[in-house]
N, C-alpha and C positions, 0 to 999 in steps of 0.2 A: 410263783409257788406251784409246784406240780401236785397233782392229786395222788394221794396215797391211800391204800386200802389197809384196814386193820381187821382182825378176826378175833374178837375177845372170847375167852372161854366162858364168860358171863358171870363173873363174880367181881364186878367193878366196885371199887370204893366210891363213895358218894362224890368226893372231890374229882376223881378221875372221870366219872360219868358226866359231871358238869362240864369238864374241859372238853370231852369228846362231843357233847351236844353242841357246844359253841363251834367247834371245828367242823362238825357236820353242817350246821346252819350256814357257815361261811364258805362251804364247799371246799375246804382245805383238805378234808379226808372223805373218802367214801367208805362206809362201813357195810360189810356184808355179814349180817347176822345168820345164825343157824347154818354155819358152813364148816367144812373141815378141809385142811390141806391134804390133797391126795398125792401130790408129787412136787418135789423141788428140783428144778433144773438149773444149770448155770446162769441163765438169763431170764427165767420165768418161773412162776409158781402156778400150779393147777389146783383149783379148789372146787368143791362140790357142795351145793346147798342141799338142805334136807329135801327140797322140792325136786331134786334131780338135776337142776340147772348146773352147768359146768362153766367155770370162768378160767381163762388163761390170762394171767396178769404178768406183764414185764416187770422185772425187778433187778436191782443191783445188789441188795443185801437182804438177808433173812435174819430176823431177830427171833430167838427162841426164849420164851418166858415160860419155863416149866417148873413152877414151884419156887420155893424160897431159896434153894441152894442150886447153883449151877452144876449139872451133871457132866462136868468137864471130862472125866475119865471115860465115861460112856461115849460122849460125843467124839472124842479123839479116836476111840476104838472103831467107830463106824465111819471115820474119815472126815469128820467135820472139823474145819480149821477154825480155831477160836482166836479172836482178837479182843483182849480185855482192856486195852487202853482206850481213851476217848478218841472218837473218830471226828475229825474236823470236816465239816460240810461246806 
């Protein structure tokens, strides 16, 4: 299993927080708190911590969780390609 980074906006539901804690302890994910995505490129994401530290992380996919309703029209307008069916890994 590869290491994955997640960047929560920090309003986690209790159940999700528990699951993330388990994944962090097992080193299945690396969580970088207090950070923001500054750039998304075809094969990497750049984020910056509040401390000023910058991380360049390789990636294959970017998932956007922006509220309860997917802003599909906006994302399409800015050139983001959406795939709404399940992705088999």
